[in-house]
C-alpha positions in Angstrom: -1.2 11.9 61.6 -0.1 10.1 64.7 -3.4 10.7 66.5 -5.2 9.0 63.6 -2.6 6.2 63.7 -3.3 5.5 67.3 -7.0 5.1 66.5 -6.2 2.7 63.6 -3.9 0.6 65.8 -6.8 0.0 68.3 -8.1 -2.4 65.7 -6.2 -5.7 66.4 -6.6 -7.0 62.9 -5.2 -3.8 61.3 -2.4 -3.6 63.9 -1.3 -7.2 63.2 -1.3 -6.4 59.5 1.0 -3.5 60.1 3.2 -5.5 62.4 3.6 -8.3 59.9 4.2 -5.9 57.1 6.8 -4.0 59.0 8.7 -7.2 59.9 8.7 -8.3 56.3 10.0 -4.9 55.2 12.8 -5.0 57.7 13.6 -8.6 56.7 13.7 -7.6 53.1 16.0 -4.7 53.7 18.4 -6.8 55.8 18.4 -9.5 53.2 19.2 -7.1 50.4 22.3 -5.9 52.3 23.3 -9.4 53.1 22.9 -10.7 49.6 24.9 -7.7 48.1 27.7 -8.3 50.6 27.9 -12.0 50.0 27.7 -11.4 46.2 30.6 -9.0 46.3 32.6 -11.4 48.5 32.1 -14.3 46.1 33.1 -12.2 43.2 36.3 -11.1 44.9 37.0 -14.7 45.9 36.9 -15.7 42.2 39.1 -12.9 41.1 41.7 -13.7 43.7 41.5 -17.5 43.0 42.3 -17.0 39.3 44.3 -14.1 38.2 43.3 -14.7 34.5 39.8 -13.5 35.3 40.7 -9.9 35.7 43.8 -9.5 33.5 41.9 -9.5 30.2 38.6 -8.4 28.7 36.0 -10.2 26.6 37.1 -9.9 22.9 34.1 -11.4 21.2 31.1 -9.8 23.0 30.1 -13.3 24.0 26.3 -13.9 24.2 25.1 -17.2 25.5 21.6 -18.5 24.4 19.5 -20.1 27.1 21.3 -23.1 28.6 23.9 -23.1 25.8 27.2 -21.2 26.0 29.4 -22.2 23.1 32.1 -20.4 21.2 33.2 -18.4 24.2 36.4 -16.4 24.1 39.3 -17.5 26.3 38.4 -15.1 29.1 34.7 -16.1 29.3 35.6 -19.7 29.0 37.9 -19.3 32.0 35.1 -17.6 33.9 32.7 -20.4 32.9 35.0 -23.0 34.2 35.5 -21.2 37.5 31.8 -20.7 38.0 31.1 -24.4 37.4 33.6 -25.3 40.1 31.5 -23.6 42.7 28.0 -24.2 41.4 25.6 -26.3 43.5 23.8 -27.7 40.5 25.6 -31.0 40.1 24.2 -31.5 36.6 25.7 -28.2 35.5 22.5 -27.3 33.6 22.6 -23.5 33.9 20.7 -20.7 32.1 23.7 -18.8 30.9 21.5 -16.5 28.8 20.4 -14.9 32.1 23.6 -13.0 32.3 26.2 -11.0 30.2 29.6 -12.8 30.4 31.6 -9.7 29.2 30.5 -8.0 32.4 31.7 -10.8 34.7 35.1 -9.2 35.5 33.5 -5.9 36.7 30.0 -6.6 37.9 29.4 -9.1 40.8 25.7 -9.1 40.0 26.3 -10.6 36.6 28.2 -13.5 38.2 25.5 -13.9 40.8 22.8 -14.3 38.1 24.3 -17.6 37.1 26.6 -18.6 39.9 25.4 -20.2 43.2 28.2 -20.9 45.7 27.5 -22.9 48.9 26.7 -19.8 51.0 25.6 -20.6 54.5 24.1 -18.3 57.0 24.8 -18.9 60.7 22.1 -17.3 62.9 22.6 -16.8 66.7 19.8 -16.9 69.2 19.9 -13.1 69.4 18.8 -12.9 65.8 15.5 -14.6 66.6 13.5 -11.5 67.4 10.0 -11.7 68.6 7.9 -9.9 66.0 5.4 -8.5 68.5 8.0 -7.2 70.9 10.1 -5.9 68.0 7.3 -3.7 66.6 6.2 -2.5 70.1 9.6 -1.0 70.7 9.8 1.2 67.6 8.4 4.8 67.4 5.2 5.9 65.8 7.0 7.6 62.9 8.5 4.4 61.7 5.2 2.6 62.0 3.5 5.3 60.0 6.1 5.1 57.3 5.7 1.3 57.1 1.9 1.7 57.0 2.2 4.2 54.1 4.4 1.8 52.1 2.1 -1.1 52.7 -0.9 0.9 51.6 0.9 2.1 48.5 1.8 -1.4 47.6 -1.8 -2.6 48.1 -3.2 0.2 46.0 -0.7 -0.4 43.2 -1.5 -4.2 43.2 -5.2 -3.5 43.0 -4.8 -0.9 40.3 -2.7 -3.2 38.1 -5.2 -6.0 38.6 -8.1 -3.7 37.5 -6.1 -2.5 34.5 -5.1 -5.9 33.3 -8.1 -8.2 33.7 -11.1 -8.3 31.3 -13.7 -8.1 34.0 -13.5 -6.6 37.5 -14.0 -9.2 40.2 -16.7 -8.4 42.8 -14.0 -9.1 45.4 -11.8 -6.3 44.2 -14.8 -4.0 43.8 -15.7 -4.7 47.4 -12.2 -4.1 48.5 -12.2 -0.8 46.8 -15.4 0.3 48.4 -14.1 -0.8 51.8 -10.9 1.2 51.2 -13.0 4.3 50.4 -14.8 4.1 53.7 -11.4 3.6 55.4 -10.1 6.9 53.9 -13.2 8.8 54.9 -12.3 8.0 58.5 -8.7 8.9 58.0 -8.6 12.2 56.1 -4.9 13.0 56.9 -3.9 9.6 55.5 -6.0 10.3 52.4 -4.2 13.6 51.9 -0.7 12.0 52.1 -1.7 9.2 49.7 -3.6 11.7 47.4 -1.6 10.9 44.2 -1.9 7.1 44.5 -5.6 7.3 45.5 -6.4 9.4 42.5 -4.6 6.9 40.2 -6.7 4.1 41.6 -9.9 6.1 41.3 -9.1 7.0 37.7 -9.0 3.3 36.8 -12.3 2.7 38.5 -13.8 5.7 36.6 -12.7 4.3 33.3 -14.4 1.0 34.1 -17.6 2.8 35.0 -17.6 5.2 32.1 -17.0 2.4 29.6 -19.0 -0.6 28.6 -17.0 -2.6 31.1 -18.5 -5.4 33.3 -17.9 -6.7 36.8 -17.7 -10.4 37.4 -18.8 -12.1 40.6 -17.2 -15.3 42.0 -19.5 -17.4 39.8 -18.2 -15.6 36.7 -21.6 -13.9 36.2 -21.2 -10.5 34.6 -22.8 -7.4 36.0 -23.1 -4.2 34.0 -21.7 -1.3 36.1 -24.0 1.4 34.7 -27.1 -0.7 35.2 -26.1 -1.7 38.7 -25.7 1.9 39.7 -29.4 2.3 39.0 -31.1 -1.0 39.9 -28.4 -3.5 41.2 -29.8 -6.1 38.8 -27.9 -8.8 37.0 -27.5 -8.7 33.3 -29.7 -11.2 31.5 
Protein backbone atom coordinates (compact mmCIF):
# COMPACT_ATOMS: atom_id res chain seq x y z
CA UNK A 1 0.00 0.00 0.00
CA UNK A 2 2.72 2.47 0.94
CA UNK A 3 4.68 1.81 -2.24
CA UNK A 4 1.62 2.75 -4.30
CA UNK A 5 1.08 5.76 -2.05
CA UNK A 6 4.56 7.10 -2.76
CA UNK A 7 3.85 6.89 -6.50
CA UNK A 8 0.53 8.73 -6.10
CA UNK A 9 2.18 11.47 -4.05
CA UNK A 10 4.58 12.16 -6.92
CA UNK A 11 1.64 13.93 -8.55
CA UNK A 12 1.71 17.44 -7.07
CA UNK A 13 -2.00 18.02 -7.63
CA UNK A 14 -2.99 14.81 -5.88
CA UNK A 15 -0.48 15.40 -3.10
CA UNK A 16 -1.89 18.89 -2.45
CA UNK A 17 -5.43 17.45 -2.38
CA UNK A 18 -4.36 14.96 0.28
CA UNK A 19 -2.58 17.66 2.27
CA UNK A 20 -5.59 19.95 2.23
CA UNK A 21 -7.93 17.11 3.13
CA UNK A 22 -5.71 15.93 5.99
CA UNK A 23 -5.51 19.43 7.45
CA UNK A 24 -9.29 19.80 7.24
CA UNK A 25 -9.79 16.44 8.94
CA UNK A 26 -7.47 17.40 11.79
CA UNK A 27 -9.11 20.80 12.12
CA UNK A 28 -12.54 19.15 12.26
CA UNK A 29 -11.43 16.67 14.90
CA UNK A 30 -9.88 19.38 17.05
CA UNK A 31 -12.94 21.61 16.71
CA UNK A 32 -15.22 18.77 17.76
CA UNK A 33 -13.26 18.31 20.96
CA UNK A 34 -13.15 22.05 21.59
CA UNK A 35 -16.87 22.56 20.99
CA UNK A 36 -17.82 19.65 23.26
CA UNK A 37 -15.55 20.99 26.01
CA UNK A 38 -16.91 24.56 25.78
CA UNK A 39 -20.47 23.25 25.58
CA UNK A 40 -20.02 21.28 28.80
CA UNK A 41 -18.39 24.27 30.52
CA UNK A 42 -21.27 26.56 29.61
CA UNK A 43 -23.81 24.01 30.81
CA UNK A 44 -22.03 23.66 34.14
CA UNK A 45 -21.78 27.43 34.42
CA UNK A 46 -25.55 27.77 34.09
CA UNK A 47 -26.20 25.03 36.64
CA UNK A 48 -23.89 26.66 39.19
CA UNK A 49 -25.26 30.14 38.49
CA UNK A 50 -28.83 29.12 39.24
CA UNK A 51 -29.51 26.23 41.60
CA UNK A 52 -33.15 26.06 40.50
CA UNK A 53 -32.01 24.66 37.15
CA UNK A 54 -30.99 21.30 38.56
CA UNK A 55 -33.24 20.85 41.58
CA UNK A 56 -36.38 20.04 39.62
CA UNK A 57 -37.51 18.25 36.48
CA UNK A 58 -39.87 19.33 33.70
CA UNK A 59 -43.41 18.41 34.73
CA UNK A 60 -45.26 19.28 31.54
CA UNK A 61 -43.08 17.68 28.84
CA UNK A 62 -42.71 21.18 27.39
CA UNK A 63 -42.50 21.29 23.60
CA UNK A 64 -41.84 24.67 21.94
CA UNK A 65 -42.97 25.32 18.36
CA UNK A 66 -40.58 27.15 16.05
CA UNK A 67 -39.71 30.52 17.57
CA UNK A 68 -42.54 30.31 20.11
CA UNK A 69 -42.12 28.85 23.57
CA UNK A 70 -45.25 29.54 25.56
CA UNK A 71 -46.88 27.79 28.49
CA UNK A 72 -43.57 26.48 29.82
CA UNK A 73 -43.41 24.93 33.27
CA UNK A 74 -41.59 26.76 36.05
CA UNK A 75 -38.34 24.87 35.45
CA UNK A 76 -38.25 25.38 31.68
CA UNK A 77 -39.22 29.03 32.13
CA UNK A 78 -36.26 29.44 34.48
CA UNK A 79 -33.95 27.81 31.93
CA UNK A 80 -35.38 30.02 29.20
CA UNK A 81 -34.69 33.15 31.24
CA UNK A 82 -31.13 32.04 32.02
CA UNK A 83 -30.39 31.21 28.38
CA UNK A 84 -31.64 34.60 27.22
CA UNK A 85 -29.27 36.31 29.66
CA UNK A 86 -26.30 34.89 27.80
CA UNK A 87 -27.55 34.79 24.23
CA UNK A 88 -25.78 36.95 21.64
CA UNK A 89 -28.98 37.56 19.67
CA UNK A 90 -30.06 40.94 20.96
CA UNK A 91 -33.55 40.57 19.49
CA UNK A 92 -34.06 37.30 21.37
CA UNK A 93 -35.63 35.67 18.30
CA UNK A 94 -34.66 32.06 18.86
CA UNK A 95 -35.78 28.80 17.30
CA UNK A 96 -36.77 27.08 20.51
CA UNK A 97 -38.26 24.22 18.51
CA UNK A 98 -34.72 23.06 17.68
CA UNK A 99 -34.27 21.63 21.15
CA UNK A 100 -36.03 19.64 23.86
CA UNK A 101 -36.37 21.77 27.05
CA UNK A 102 -37.05 18.80 29.39
CA UNK A 103 -33.50 17.61 28.61
CA UNK A 104 -31.80 20.91 29.46
CA UNK A 105 -30.86 19.93 33.06
CA UNK A 106 -29.05 16.76 31.92
CA UNK A 107 -27.81 17.26 28.36
CA UNK A 108 -25.46 20.11 27.49
CA UNK A 109 -26.07 19.53 23.78
CA UNK A 110 -29.76 20.41 24.11
CA UNK A 111 -28.80 23.75 25.68
CA UNK A 112 -26.16 24.36 23.00
CA UNK A 113 -28.76 23.92 20.27
CA UNK A 114 -30.45 27.12 21.34
CA UNK A 115 -27.94 28.95 23.52
CA UNK A 116 -25.00 30.94 22.22
CA UNK A 117 -22.78 32.46 24.87
CA UNK A 118 -19.96 34.87 24.07
CA UNK A 119 -17.34 32.20 23.58
CA UNK A 120 -13.97 33.52 22.52
CA UNK A 121 -10.99 31.54 21.34
CA UNK A 122 -7.51 32.88 21.99
CA UNK A 123 -4.94 31.47 19.55
CA UNK A 124 -1.22 31.73 20.18
CA UNK A 125 1.41 31.99 17.46
CA UNK A 126 2.31 28.34 17.98
CA UNK A 127 -1.20 27.36 16.85
CA UNK A 128 -0.60 28.79 13.41
CA UNK A 129 0.88 25.65 11.84
CA UNK A 130 2.10 25.68 8.27
CA UNK A 131 -0.01 23.11 6.41
CA UNK A 132 2.79 21.92 4.12
CA UNK A 133 5.29 21.47 6.94
CA UNK A 134 2.63 19.85 9.08
CA UNK A 135 1.76 17.13 6.57
CA UNK A 136 5.40 16.52 5.67
CA UNK A 137 6.15 15.57 9.27
CA UNK A 138 3.54 12.82 9.68
CA UNK A 139 4.05 9.18 8.78
CA UNK A 140 2.82 7.41 5.67
CA UNK A 141 0.25 5.38 7.60
CA UNK A 142 -1.60 8.48 8.75
CA UNK A 143 -1.50 9.94 5.23
CA UNK A 144 -2.91 6.69 3.87
CA UNK A 145 -5.77 6.69 6.39
CA UNK A 146 -6.58 10.29 5.47
CA UNK A 147 -6.51 9.40 1.78
CA UNK A 148 -8.92 6.50 2.29
CA UNK A 149 -11.33 8.71 4.22
CA UNK A 150 -11.22 11.38 1.52
CA UNK A 151 -11.84 8.86 -1.25
CA UNK A 152 -14.73 7.27 0.66
CA UNK A 153 -16.31 10.68 1.17
CA UNK A 154 -15.86 11.52 -2.53
CA UNK A 155 -17.41 8.22 -3.65
CA UNK A 156 -20.33 8.62 -1.25
CA UNK A 157 -21.03 12.14 -2.51
CA UNK A 158 -20.91 11.01 -6.14
CA UNK A 159 -23.14 8.00 -5.42
CA UNK A 160 -25.75 10.10 -3.65
CA UNK A 161 -25.73 12.59 -6.53
CA UNK A 162 -26.22 9.82 -9.09
CA UNK A 163 -29.08 8.32 -7.06
CA UNK A 164 -30.95 11.56 -6.48
CA UNK A 165 -30.81 13.46 -9.75
CA UNK A 166 -33.08 12.77 -12.73
CA UNK A 167 -30.27 12.82 -15.25
CA UNK A 168 -26.59 12.03 -14.83
CA UNK A 169 -24.38 15.01 -15.63
CA UNK A 170 -21.59 14.40 -18.11
CA UNK A 171 -19.24 15.95 -15.57
CA UNK A 172 -20.07 13.24 -13.05
CA UNK A 173 -19.84 10.51 -15.66
CA UNK A 174 -16.40 11.77 -16.68
CA UNK A 175 -15.34 11.85 -13.04
CA UNK A 176 -16.45 8.24 -12.64
CA UNK A 177 -14.52 7.14 -15.72
CA UNK A 178 -11.40 8.96 -14.50
CA UNK A 179 -11.78 7.27 -11.12
CA UNK A 180 -11.96 3.86 -12.80
CA UNK A 181 -8.66 4.54 -14.56
CA UNK A 182 -7.18 5.69 -11.25
CA UNK A 183 -8.16 2.40 -9.59
CA UNK A 184 -6.65 0.36 -12.44
CA UNK A 185 -3.31 1.92 -11.54
CA UNK A 186 -3.80 1.35 -7.82
CA UNK A 187 -5.03 -2.20 -7.35
CA UNK A 188 -4.21 -2.36 -3.64
CA UNK A 189 -6.25 0.78 -3.02
CA UNK A 190 -9.09 -0.70 -5.05
CA UNK A 191 -9.08 -3.82 -2.88
CA UNK A 192 -9.28 -1.82 0.35
CA UNK A 193 -12.14 0.28 -1.04
CA UNK A 194 -13.87 -2.73 -2.61
CA UNK A 195 -17.22 -2.35 -0.81
CA UNK A 196 -17.58 1.37 -1.54
CA UNK A 197 -16.44 0.92 -5.14
CA UNK A 198 -19.01 -1.81 -5.74
CA UNK A 199 -21.78 0.38 -4.32
CA UNK A 200 -20.79 3.15 -6.72
CA UNK A 201 -20.62 0.80 -9.69
CA UNK A 202 -24.03 -0.66 -8.78
CA UNK A 203 -25.62 2.77 -9.13
CA UNK A 204 -23.92 3.26 -12.48
CA UNK A 205 -25.15 -0.15 -13.62
CA UNK A 206 -28.74 0.73 -12.72
CA UNK A 207 -28.47 3.84 -14.85
CA UNK A 208 -27.10 1.93 -17.82
CA UNK A 209 -29.58 -0.96 -17.56
CA UNK A 210 -32.57 1.35 -17.29
CA UNK A 211 -34.00 3.88 -19.69
CA UNK A 212 -31.98 6.55 -17.96
CA UNK A 213 -30.30 9.44 -19.68
CA UNK A 214 -27.17 11.46 -19.27
CA UNK A 215 -27.20 15.26 -19.49
CA UNK A 216 -24.32 17.38 -20.71
CA UNK A 217 -23.63 20.92 -19.53
CA UNK A 218 -26.10 22.30 -22.11
CA UNK A 219 -28.88 20.09 -20.66
CA UNK A 220 -28.93 17.98 -23.83
CA UNK A 221 -29.83 14.39 -22.97
CA UNK A 222 -27.82 11.41 -24.13
CA UNK A 223 -29.19 7.87 -24.12
CA UNK A 224 -26.71 5.63 -22.34
CA UNK A 225 -27.49 2.50 -24.33
CA UNK A 226 -27.27 4.23 -27.69
CA UNK A 227 -24.06 6.03 -26.70
CA UNK A 228 -22.39 2.74 -25.90
CA UNK A 229 -22.83 1.81 -29.53
CA UNK A 230 -22.51 4.96 -31.58
CA UNK A 231 -21.84 7.92 -29.23
CA UNK A 232 -24.60 9.86 -30.98
CA UNK A 233 -26.92 12.36 -29.40
CA UNK A 234 -30.62 11.64 -29.02
CA UNK A 235 -32.76 13.45 -31.53
